[in-house]
Structures are given as structure tokens and as C-alpha cells.
N, C-alpha and C positions, 0 to 999 in steps of 0.2 A: 609481431605476434598478434593475433586476433584477441579482442577482449570479449569475455563471456559474462552473461548475466542470467539471472532468474527473475521473472516478474510474476507475482502471485495475483490472483484476481484478474487474469489476463484475457478473459473471455468477453469483457464488456468495459465500458466506461473508461475510467483513468487508466486501468491496467492495460486494456487493449490499445489505447492511444500511446502510452509509453513504450509498450513492446514494439509496435509498429515504428515508432520514431528511432528507437535504438537499432532495429534491423535496417532502417534506411541509412543509418550512420555507420553501418558495417560491423556492428556487434553480432556475435552469436548469442541467440536468446532462447532460453527455455520458457515456454509459456505455460503456467500452471493454473488450473481452474477445474471445476467439476464437469463442465459440459464440453465433451470431446468434439462434437460437431461444430460448435461455436468457435472452439479453439482453432480448429483447421481452418475455418473461414478467416479468422484474424491472422493467422500465419500465412495464409495465401500462397502456400508452396514456395515461399521465399527461401533462398539459400541461407543457411544459418539459423532457421527457425526450428525449434524442437517443441511441439505441442505435447504436453503431458497431462493426462487426466489425473488430478489430485484433489482430495479433500483435505484442506489444511487443518481441520480438526482431528485428523487421523495421524498420529505420530509415525506409524509404520508407512503410511502412504507418502508422507513428507520425506521421510528418510530414503525411500525407494526413488523418488523423483530427483532428489539432490544427487544421489549416487549416479542415477542415469545421466544427469547433466554433466557430471565430472567425467564419466566414461566416454560420453560423446565429445566433450570440448576440451578436456584435459585439465581444467581448473575452473575456479569460480572467481571472477573479479568484482561482481557487483550483485547485490540482492535488493530488489525494490519490494519491500514487505508491505504489500498493498491490500491484500484481501480483507474485506470488511462488509458488514451488513448494518442496515438501519431498520430496526423493528418498529411497529406501530407506536406513534406518540401517545402520551397520556401522562397524567400525574401518577406518582409512585404507586398509589393504592388502586390504580386502574390498570396497572401493567400485569399481563399474564406472566406468572413465574417462568413458564417455558420460554417466553421472549427474552427474559433476563438470561437464562441459561444458554440460549442460542447466541445472544450477544457476546457473552463471555467466551463461548467456545470458539467463535470465529475471530472476533476483534482482539481478544486477549490471548487465549491459548493457542490459537492458530499462529499468531504473530511470534509467540515464544517458540513453538515447534520450528518455524522456519528460520528464525534467527539462530536458534540452537544449531541447526544443521549447518548454516552458512559459517557460523563462528567456528565450528569444529573443522570444517574444510579449510577455512582461510588461515588458521593458526598452524596447520600442518602442511600446507602446500608449499612448493618451491617455484619461484620466490615466495616467501611468507607474505601474507596480508591480503587486503581487499577492502571492500566498501559496503556497508549496510545502511540503507535508507528506509526508515520507517515512516509509513503514511499515518500521521497523527490526526489530522483534520483540525480546523480552527476550534472544534469542540473540545480539544485538549487544552485550549486556553480559556474559553468562555462558553457558557452553555447556551443553548437555544431552548425555548420553552418546550416542555413536555418530552424531553429527550434523555431522561435519566439513565437509560441503558447505554445508549451510545456515548453520552458524556463521560460517564463513569469508566467505561472500558477504554476510551481514548485518553483520558488521564493516566490510566495504567500504562499505555504505550509510551508515554513520556518518562515514566519511571524505568521502563525497559531500556529506552534510549540512553538515559543518564548512566545506568549501570553498565551496559555494554560498551559505552564510549569510554568508561574508566577502565574496565577489564580488558578491553581491546588494545590498549596503548602498547603494551609490550609485544604484541603480535602484529603490529602495524595494521590493525583493522580500524578504519575510520567509520564511526557510526554517528549518523545524524538523523534529523527528523524534518519532514516537510508537512506543515499545517496548511491544508488547502481549504479555501473557503468559496463555495458556491461556483464550482465548475458545472458546466452544462452536461449533466449525466442523467440517465433514466432514474437512478436512485434519487437524485435531488429533485427531479421533476415530479416523481411520484409523491415525494414528501410535500412539495409545494401544493399539489392538487389536493392532498388530505387536509393541509392547513387552510386552503381556500374553501373547501367544503365545510369546514368548521366555522370559518369567518369570512364570508363573501367580501367583506369591506377591507380585508387585509391589503396591505400595499404590495406592489409587485416586487418579486424577489430578483435583485441584480445577479447577473451570472456572467462568467467569462468562458471563452472557448476552451475546449479539451486541448487543442493544439498548443495553447499557451502553457498548460500544465506539462504536457509531454516535453515541449522544448526545455522548460526549466529543469525537469528531472534528468533529462539527457545531459544538460550542462553540469549538473551536480555529479552525475555518474562518471564524467570525464575529467573531473578535477584531479590534479596531480596528487600522488600518493601523500605528499607532505602537507597537503591542505585539506581542511574539513569544514564544511558548512554545518555547524552544530545545529542551528535552528533557523529554518526558513518558513516564512509565512507568505503564502501566495493567495491573493483573494481578489474577488470582484471589487473594483475601486470604490463603488459607492455602497458596499454592503456594511451594515452597522456593527462591525465587530467590537470596535472601541465603544463602550457604553451599552452593549446589548445584554450583558450579563446580569 
């Protein structure tokens, strides 16, 4: 039986790399993001790819995308709950309230909507069960300067992971979290550029390749049903996660 997955935030960065890796390993993959043209490019006409335009902050769009996935693939085995944004850095009294609301809408509410639909499908499908992997970021463990919106919402993701892991047990739904630190994405490069502009003397930021992240997520997705990696931290070796907070 073909395995089926949904990857959110699949038009770029980590999401695109993970979707392409899963497709290369024979998964059927629904790619969700807002940019239809970019989704089509990432899907590349591959057999088993289902690009679906979806704004994760819209509950009805999320529900429709998940229903379309099940209609096409028959079931849902894996959700990589990945979509997220990083709004401009600054101290809390410098943050535009609209940036806070956007962060919560995507990083927190969007994660909730997608997990909600996946959980609903997985507990009712036959055979019952599946796997949800939330992308928490290392900001869920330790903050980076000037990142109050991102850090707060990513800590909320950890709470979501814990609760769903507990609630999913009786339905054979494995729920885990991957905290990724310094993957070479446009999101991180833009953040580094902003930090460099503010402090030209700042040290270079260690980064790791997206292919490493994609391979790790694909490995976690393929774990047997009786096993769960509750917490996975994957980071650039020399980044100062320990002691940076």
C-alpha cells in the first residue's frame, strides 16, 4: 500500500525539500501552501504529487485541502505540520501588533487547524492511526535575541505536541516534534541579513543543508507504527544553541 502524506508550507524551504524527498521515496504527497505556481514547480509533475493551494490560517481551506487529499489518496499516514513565518525582529515594545497577530495566526493557529484535521482523519480511518510531526524550531527550546513573536508561538507548538501525543495514544496516532536549527533557507538568510545590518560585527551564522533536514524528516515519517521519536533536535553543529538563551 502506498503511504500518503501532507506537507504544509511546501512551496519553499524546509517544506519543499521534505515534500520532494518523500516523493522520491515513493510517498503520495499533498503539497499545501498559498502560492500555486510555486507549488506546481516543487511538485514538478511527479506521480503522486498533489499541489493544493491552501492558507493554513483559514480553517475552511484547511478542511477542504485535507478532504481532497483523502479523496485522492484514500487515507492520510503522515502530516508534516511545517508552515511558519518569522516576522521582523525587535524588542517587544518595538513589535508591530499586526506582526504578533500574523505570527500567532500562522505559527500557532495554522498548526492547530492542520493537526485538528489530521487527527480527525487518522482516528477514523481503517486501519486507524497515523503520524503527525510538528516543526517546532530550536526557538521552542531557547530564544534568539529579538524574536519574541517567533519564540512565543514556537513554545506553543510544544504544548500542542505534548497534548496531541497524549490524546492520540488510544487512536494509534504518533505525535512528535522536530526542532530545527539553522537550516539554509531563504527565511533564515533574510533574518541573518537583517541582524548583520543591525550589527556588522556579528559572527557568521553556522548553517546546515536542507537535504539533511529532508532526510531526517523522511526517516521519522517512515518509523514503524509502534515507534515514536517524541523530540528530535537537528541543528548546525557549531550553532550556539546550548548557552544562547
